[in-house]
C-alpha positions as a printed NumPy array, in Angstrom:
array([[109.359, 211.769,  89.598],
       [106.092, 213.47 ,  88.657],
       [106.242, 212.935,  84.965],
       [102.773, 211.562,  84.586],
       [ 99.758, 213.632,  83.816],
       [ 97.064, 211.219,  83.156],
       [ 97.154, 207.296,  83.922],
       [ 94.616, 205.518,  81.585],
       [ 94.225, 202.175,  83.027],
       [ 92.168, 199.378,  80.945],
       [ 91.457, 196.081,  82.675],
       [ 90.848, 193.194,  80.145],
       [ 88.579, 191.451,  82.725],
       [ 89.926, 187.872,  82.771],
       [ 92.606, 188.33 ,  80.184],
       [ 95.282, 185.943,  81.393],
       [ 98.298, 185.043,  79.652],
       [ 99.429, 181.614,  80.85 ],
       [ 99.206, 179.394,  84.077],
       [100.96 , 180.84 ,  87.09 ],
       [103.614, 178.343,  88.777],
       [100.974, 177.738,  91.465],
       [ 98.067, 177.195,  89.008],
       [ 97.853, 173.327,  89.899],
       [ 96.8  , 174.364,  93.503],
       [ 93.681, 175.824,  91.924],
       [ 93.2  , 173.245,  89.301],
       [ 94.223, 175.441,  86.484],
       [ 97.182, 173.538,  85.102],
       [ 97.793, 174.637,  81.456],
       [ 95.532, 177.63 ,  81.441],
       [ 96.208, 180.211,  78.864],
       [ 93.301, 182.302,  78.301],
       [ 94.37 , 184.838,  75.358],
       [ 96.738, 182.268,  73.961],
       [ 94.11 , 179.666,  73.795],
       [ 91.586, 181.941,  72.34 ],
       [ 93.906, 182.954,  69.706],
       [ 94.717, 179.457,  68.751],
       [ 91.038, 178.482,  68.79 ],
       [ 90.305, 181.187,  66.233],
       [ 93.269, 180.184,  63.931],
       [ 95.016, 183.103,  64.753],
       [ 94.005, 186.772,  65.52 ],
       [ 95.116, 190.095,  63.925],
       [ 95.664, 192.517,  66.793],
       [ 97.92 , 195.146,  65.249],
       [ 97.583, 197.774,  68.108],
       [ 98.256, 195.196,  70.858],
       [101.065, 193.803,  68.744],
       [102.479, 197.174,  68.535],
       [102.417, 197.529,  72.289],
       [104.17 , 194.236,  72.705],
       [101.68 , 191.559,  73.263],
       [103.371, 189.21 ,  70.979],
       [106.779, 189.863,  72.608],
       [105.553, 188.935,  75.997],
       [103.625, 185.801,  75.148],
       [102.815, 183.458,  72.377],
       [ 99.639, 184.513,  70.779],
       [ 98.788, 183.1  ,  67.285],
       [ 98.615, 185.855,  64.689],
       [100.564, 188.426,  66.781],
       [104.188, 187.627,  66.176],
       [106.935, 189.529,  68.095],
       [108.348, 192.74 ,  66.864],
       [111.857, 193.569,  66.714],
       [111.11 , 197.095,  68.399],
       [107.597, 197.41 ,  69.66 ],
       [106.539, 200.76 ,  70.689],
       [105.168, 199.685,  74.025],
       [106.776, 198.4  ,  77.285],
       [105.668, 194.949,  77.957],
       [105.954, 192.486,  80.841],
       [104.088, 189.736,  82.815],
       [102.819, 190.187,  86.367],
       [102.393, 187.566,  88.995],
       [ 99.505, 187.43 ,  91.289],
       [101.017, 187.683,  94.902],
       [ 97.554, 187.315,  96.382],
       [ 95.678, 184.257,  97.217],
       [ 92.808, 183.471,  95.042],
       [ 91.787, 184.31 ,  91.368],
       [ 88.743, 186.699,  91.622],
       [ 88.068, 190.152,  90.444],
       [ 88.27 , 191.972,  93.703],
       [ 91.599, 190.188,  94.712],
       [ 93.274, 191.036,  91.447],
       [ 91.983, 194.806,  91.402],
       [ 92.866, 195.389,  94.974],
       [ 96.444, 194.127,  94.299],
       [ 96.823, 196.431,  91.244],
       [ 96.335, 199.181,  93.708],
       [ 98.963, 197.741,  96.268],
       [ 96.735, 195.746,  98.626],
       [ 97.592, 192.034,  98.67 ],
       [ 95.016, 189.582,  99.953],
       [ 96.362, 186.703, 102.207],
       [ 92.982, 184.776, 102.506],
       [ 90.933, 184.337,  99.267],
       [ 87.393, 185.19 ,  99.294],
       [ 84.83 , 182.433,  99.75 ],
       [ 83.299, 181.057,  96.652],
       [ 80.53 , 178.584,  96.503],
       [ 80.533, 176.668,  93.145],
       [ 77.913, 174.123,  94.584],
       [ 75.621, 176.651,  95.99 ],
       [ 75.396, 178.009,  99.409],
       [ 75.343, 175.757, 102.597],
       [ 72.117, 175.227, 104.351],
       [ 72.926, 177.502, 107.252],
       [ 73.462, 180.472, 104.958],
       [ 70.21 , 179.845, 102.96 ],
       [ 68.069, 179.289, 106.004],
       [ 69.276, 182.396, 107.854],
       [ 68.648, 184.536, 104.777],
       [ 65.068, 183.057, 104.338],
       [ 64.246, 183.789, 107.906],
       [ 65.378, 187.256, 107.638],
       [ 63.396, 188.125, 104.601],
       [ 60.317, 186.117, 105.578],
       [ 60.184, 183.786, 102.365],
       [ 61.812, 180.827, 100.721],
       [ 64.304, 181.235,  97.743],
       [ 64.779, 179.593,  94.486],
       [ 68.005, 178.577,  92.653],
       [ 70.958, 178.471,  95.214],
       [ 73.424, 177.361,  92.562],
       [ 76.119, 178.732,  90.219],
       [ 74.681, 180.085,  86.89 ],
       [ 74.673, 182.635,  84.323],
       [ 72.303, 185.647,  85.23 ],
       [ 70.537, 185.51 ,  81.895],
       [ 70.073, 181.822,  81.965],
       [ 68.638, 181.438,  85.457],
       [ 65.933, 183.979,  84.913],
       [ 64.972, 181.903,  81.814],
       [ 64.908, 178.832,  83.893],
       [ 63.39 , 180.153,  87.217],
       [ 61.608, 183.412,  86.249],
       [ 58.221, 182.194,  85.643],
       [ 58.378, 180.19 ,  88.982],
       [ 59.486, 183.312,  90.74 ],
       [ 56.565, 185.267,  89.301],
       [ 54.111, 182.633,  90.592],
       [ 55.584, 182.237,  93.992],
       [ 57.279, 185.447,  94.828],
       [ 60.423, 183.674,  95.819],
       [ 63.657, 185.512,  95.021],
       [ 66.212, 183.858,  92.943],
       [ 69.564, 183.521,  94.651],
       [ 72.723, 182.319,  92.61 ],
       [ 76.263, 182.707,  92.442],
       [ 79.254, 182.456,  89.991],
       [ 82.964, 181.739,  89.908],
       [ 83.411, 185.154,  91.458],
       [ 82.824, 185.507,  95.196],
       [ 79.116, 186.991,  94.755],
       [ 75.807, 186.307,  96.2  ],
       [ 73.367, 187.432,  93.678],
       [ 69.506, 188.115,  94.022],
       [ 67.365, 188.257,  90.929],
       [ 63.772, 189.593,  91.443],
       [ 61.015, 190.848,  88.661],
       [ 60.403, 194.507,  89.373],
       [ 56.58 , 193.983,  89.386],
       [ 57.008, 191.263,  92.067],
       [ 59.524, 192.838,  94.244],
       [ 59.742, 196.632,  93.941],
       [ 63.25 , 197.756,  93.446],
       [ 63.415, 199.324,  96.937],
       [ 62.456, 195.807,  98.667],
       [ 65.074, 193.988,  96.437],
       [ 67.757, 196.639,  97.602],
       [ 66.605, 196.075, 101.097],
       [ 66.889, 192.131, 101.255],
       [ 70.28 , 192.597,  99.337],
       [ 71.447, 194.812, 102.231],
       [ 70.317, 191.986, 104.678],
       [ 72.528, 189.562, 102.736],
       [ 75.447, 191.968, 102.984],
       [ 75.13 , 192.155, 106.825],
       [ 74.835, 188.282, 106.922],
       [ 77.599, 187.359, 104.527],
       [ 80.62 , 188.093, 106.96 ],
       [ 82.97 , 186.246, 108.966],
       [ 83.277, 182.523, 107.949],
       [ 81.009, 183.307, 104.971],
       [ 82.595, 186.702, 103.924],
       [ 81.86 , 187.238, 100.281],
       [ 83.113, 189.886,  97.923],
       [ 79.78 , 191.112,  96.658],
       [ 76.245, 190.958,  97.051],
       [ 74.419, 191.988,  93.75 ],
       [ 70.723, 192.905,  93.39 ],
       [ 69.682, 191.811,  89.799],
       [ 66.413, 193.323,  89.097],
       [ 64.569, 192.248,  85.772],
       [ 61.216, 192.793,  83.961],
       [ 59.014, 191.682,  81.066],
       [ 56.479, 189.024,  80.448],
       [ 57.233, 185.326,  80.691],
       [ 59.48 , 184.064,  77.826],
       [ 60.688, 187.77 ,  77.378],
       [ 62.457, 188.421,  80.775],
       [ 65.308, 190.836,  80.663],
       [ 67.586, 192.416,  83.154],
       [ 66.987, 196.152,  83.935],
       [ 69.748, 198.659,  84.554],
       [ 69.043, 199.081,  88.211],
       [ 71.476, 196.577,  89.458],
       [ 73.095, 197.431,  92.561],
       [ 76.264, 196.073,  94.182],
       [ 76.964, 195.835,  97.727],
       [ 80.725, 195.377,  98.202],
       [ 83.033, 195.696, 101.231],
       [ 85.749, 198.165, 101.788],
       [ 89.335, 197.173, 101.019],
       [ 90.597, 196.402, 104.495],
       [ 93.749, 198.695, 103.951],
       [ 94.807, 201.706, 102.134],
       [ 95.233, 201.451,  98.272],
       [ 96.754, 203.621,  95.449],
       [ 93.307, 204.722,  94.748],
       [ 92.996, 206.224,  98.298],
       [ 96.357, 207.842,  97.848],
       [ 95.529, 209.281,  94.335],
       [ 92.339, 210.789,  95.984],
       [ 94.032, 212.234,  99.021],
       [ 96.388, 214.033,  96.968],
       [ 93.809, 215.653,  95.014],
       [ 93.952, 213.489,  91.843],
       [ 90.404, 212.658,  90.408],
       [ 89.804, 208.946,  89.83 ],
       [ 87.322, 208.309,  86.962],
       [ 85.778, 205.115,  87.233],
       [ 84.279, 203.25 ,  84.104],
       [ 82.39 , 200.059,  84.742],
       [ 82.481, 198.118,  87.927],
       [ 85.724, 199.701,  89.122],
       [ 83.584, 201.829,  91.64 ],
       [ 81.938, 198.617,  93.029],
       [ 85.4  , 196.832,  93.396],
       [ 86.784, 199.706,  95.74 ],
       [ 83.271, 200.198,  97.238],
       [ 83.41 , 203.886,  96.084],
       [ 86.345, 204.817,  98.073],
       [ 88.527, 207.331,  96.361],
       [ 86.355, 207.472,  93.297],
       [ 85.882, 211.107,  91.974],
       [ 83.306, 210.135,  89.104],
       [ 81.369, 206.976,  88.295],
       [ 80.549, 206.064,  84.741],
       [ 78.365, 203.003,  84.26 ],
       [ 78.593, 201.097,  80.992],
       [ 76.457, 198.609,  79.274],
       [ 79.126, 196.727,  77.377],
       [ 82.66 , 196.813,  76.24 ],
       [ 82.063, 199.098,  73.45 ],
       [ 80.343, 201.728,  75.53 ],
       [ 83.212, 201.341,  78.065],
       [ 85.783, 202.327,  75.639],
       [ 83.603, 205.211,  74.067],
       [ 83.371, 206.539,  77.617],
       [ 87.083, 206.264,  78.142],
       [ 88.092, 208.021,  74.938],
       [ 85.5  , 210.75 ,  75.893],
       [ 87.088, 211.157,  79.195],
       [ 90.357, 211.265,  77.55 ],
       [ 89.05 , 214.224,  75.442],
       [ 87.346, 215.945,  78.183],
       [ 89.329, 215.492,  81.296],
       [ 92.7  , 217.286,  80.346],
       [ 94.083, 217.687,  83.828],
       [ 95.857, 215.256,  85.826],
       [ 94.099, 212.301,  87.132],
       [ 93.316, 208.631,  86.57 ],
       [ 90.868, 206.952,  84.089],
       [ 90.331, 203.441,  85.302],
       [ 88.127, 201.032,  83.273],
       [ 87.049, 197.46 ,  83.525],
       [ 85.873, 195.607,  80.316],
       [ 83.679, 193.227,  81.73 ],
       [ 82.378, 191.354,  78.623],
       [ 85.564, 189.319,  78.279],
       [ 84.905, 187.553,  81.579],
       [ 80.96 , 187.709,  81.87 ],
       [ 79.823, 186.928,  78.424],
       [ 82.675, 184.901,  77.017],
       [ 85.11 , 183.346,  79.594],
       [ 82.392, 182.071,  81.956],
       [ 80.398, 180.837,  79.075],
       [ 83.102, 178.84 ,  77.297],
       [ 82.677, 181.097,  74.22 ],
       [ 86.239, 181.354,  72.729],
       [ 84.861, 182.715,  69.328],
       [ 83.09 , 185.587,  71.154],
       [ 86.136, 186.153,  73.159],
       [ 88.264, 186.345,  70.046],
       [ 85.838, 188.859,  68.382],
       [ 85.87 , 190.906,  71.477],
       [ 89.573, 191.122,  71.256],
       [ 89.536, 192.222,  67.642],
       [ 86.993, 195.192,  68.641],
       [ 89.121, 196.15 ,  71.604],
       [ 92.078, 196.29 ,  69.337],
       [ 90.328, 198.532,  66.885],
       [ 89.149, 200.709,  69.71 ],
       [ 92.785, 201.082,  71.267],
       [ 93.977, 202.638,  67.905],
       [ 91.276, 205.402,  68.252],
       [ 92.162, 205.751,  72.073],
       [ 95.89 , 206.059,  71.602],
       [ 95.145, 208.737,  68.879],
       [ 93.683, 210.943,  71.35 ],
       [ 96.373, 210.723,  73.894],
       [ 98.916, 213.51 ,  74.676],
       [102.334, 213.855,  76.101],
       [102.239, 213.025,  79.706],
       [ 99.449, 210.332,  79.21 ],
       [100.25 , 206.63 ,  79.786],
       [ 98.067, 203.851,  78.826],
       [ 98.342, 200.7  ,  80.976],
       [ 96.653, 197.605,  79.819],
       [ 96.422, 194.48 ,  82.16 ],
       [ 93.953, 191.923,  83.483],
       [ 92.764, 190.858,  86.925],
       [ 92.772, 187.041,  86.35 ],
       [ 92.267, 184.457,  83.7  ],
       [ 89.163, 182.71 ,  82.61 ],
       [ 90.073, 180.378,  79.903],
       [ 87.004, 179.609,  77.673],
       [ 88.79 , 176.523,  75.981],
       [ 88.579, 174.629,  79.3  ],
       [ 85.328, 172.941,  78.731],
       [ 85.252, 171.083,  82.114],
       [ 84.381, 174.192,  83.985],
       [ 83.587, 177.897,  83.619],
       [ 85.591, 179.112,  86.597],
       [ 88.366, 181.854,  86.781],
       [ 91.9  , 180.568,  86.049],
       [ 95.084, 181.356,  87.905],
       [ 97.116, 183.246,  85.33 ],
       [ 99.864, 185.587,  84.624],
       [ 98.451, 189.155,  83.726],
       [ 99.902, 191.131,  80.908],
       [101.381, 194.506,  81.588],
       [101.596, 196.576,  78.5  ],
       [102.314, 200.388,  78.733],
       [102.444, 203.054,  76.061],
       [102.475, 206.862,  75.94 ],
       [102.937, 209.369,  72.958],
       [105.831, 211.268,  75.016],
       [107.754, 208.135,  76.119],
       [110.964, 206.696,  74.736],
       [110.668, 203.609,  72.584],
       [109.496, 200.477,  74.569],
       [111.239, 197.745,  76.313],
       [110.894, 194.314,  78.114],
       [109.699, 194.802,  81.892],
       [110.255, 191.125,  82.453],
       [108.46 , 189.202,  85.045],
       [106.8  , 191.361,  87.696],
       [106.265, 189.762,  91.053],
       [103.106, 191.474,  91.786],
       [100.17 , 193.132,  90.167],
       [100.892, 195.947,  92.592],
       [103.762, 197.039,  90.341],
       [100.883, 199.109,  88.392],
       [ 99.748, 200.986,  91.31 ],
       [103.29 , 201.644,  92.376],
       [104.344, 202.889,  88.875],
       [101.468, 205.363,  88.693],
       [102.074, 206.516,  92.29 ],
       [105.734, 207.359,  91.58 ],
       [104.818, 208.908,  88.111],
       [102.508, 211.281,  89.988],
       [105.172, 211.925,  92.496],
       [103.513, 210.102,  95.189],
       [104.908, 207.566,  97.9  ],
       [104.106, 203.813,  97.426],
       [105.688, 203.158, 100.973],
       [103.573, 200.464, 102.611],
       [101.802, 199.114,  99.629],
       [102.628, 196.103,  97.601],
       [104.462, 196.589,  94.368],
       [107.617, 197.675,  92.755],
       [107.516, 200.676,  90.379],
       [108.991, 200.416,  86.76 ],
       [108.36 , 204.305,  86.4  ],
       [112.184, 204.673,  85.679],
       [111.901, 202.623,  82.791],
       [109.11 , 204.395,  81.216],
       [110.646, 207.826,  81.829],
       [114.356, 206.902,  80.999],
       [116.333, 209.38 ,  78.819],
       [115.635, 209.028,  75.328],
       [118.055, 207.95 ,  72.79 ],
       [119.48 , 210.954,  70.857],
       [117.902, 211.222,  67.452],
       [115.054, 208.809,  68.474],
       [111.609, 209.88 ,  67.047],
       [108.41 , 209.332,  69.091],
       [105.261, 208.097,  67.494],
       [103.102, 211.048,  67.024],
       [ 99.59 , 210.643,  68.523],
       [ 97.141, 209.464,  65.786],
       [ 99.866, 208.213,  63.405],
       [ 99.032, 204.55 ,  63.794],
       [ 97.626, 203.422,  60.497],
       [ 95.373, 200.781,  62.538],
       [ 93.718, 203.71 ,  64.309],
       [ 91.304, 204.377,  61.559],
       [ 87.697, 203.808,  61.96 ]])
């Protein structure tokens, strides 16, 4: 088709919209991240997400359905096994995962710990699932006294190593993280090894920006690879680069929080006028609120995103399409655990040059996103998971229908 100039993809990390039919197999019956967050807040005013069709595809208190939303809206089923970050993102790009990545909610087994300790020549501290900020408060002083690295994990498939930069110089932390990457293969294959440096005096430890992720290559071709092979630049904002292990990424833009991620995304929309893909992950939803059972914080982050969306949409041009989705759920109202939840992901799409929106129905794979972008750019999706809905986006307009001009949304004001 070739109608697409720029694809702007926003991932609400953990923004699920209701339990999948197989959620019971994962212990996630009744999960509903965005629905439960809105209910816990007594309702949410999200005018831009409402305009795109959020209230039409799912019950969200405070976001009633519209008779004629501007956006295209649907729900996507995760065809892959699992409910982690890498699995969800790889599937968005057309690569399904048959065997879920290993997770270690009870900590790593003795054979993993002992082999790692032997290789680095010292014992470790921690070895449990924990918040990164909490564990350095708990074990940071002992780490400084003993020199033992702090090892911990989370609901994701990660092996994280925290060290004070005055105790373990950054290159040494990177070295032992590389050792962990080499070891965590085979039966203990894990998605990412993360070096987590921190600094400061006792009682005031804080993480430094020199985090480094050691991911694995996707085990097959993805839509991101095809974008790059065709000469389309992919601008990665946040942890997108790590998720695809840098493969197919043209430019990487780190971010410190959701707000900065949206600022960078808007700047790229303003500056990168040629064809390409702007791919942003908004991790605070998952990291700061979902995993910490903070429904109030999650609700406020949704309000802030909605306001930022108005500004982003106001800067878009004909040929641009905004896609909003999620990689999994992480329902903060389930107080029995802080794990990810197996949920539908929303699919919202809007562009200033598109015909008025419509219901996209239930999509059978997250890969429908990648397939749609590929077809929009005139590229093949053969061999990848997913079915394109590009023909719905670029269907003929009803005679006399008026597009919503960029920047016309009253909710877009600062």
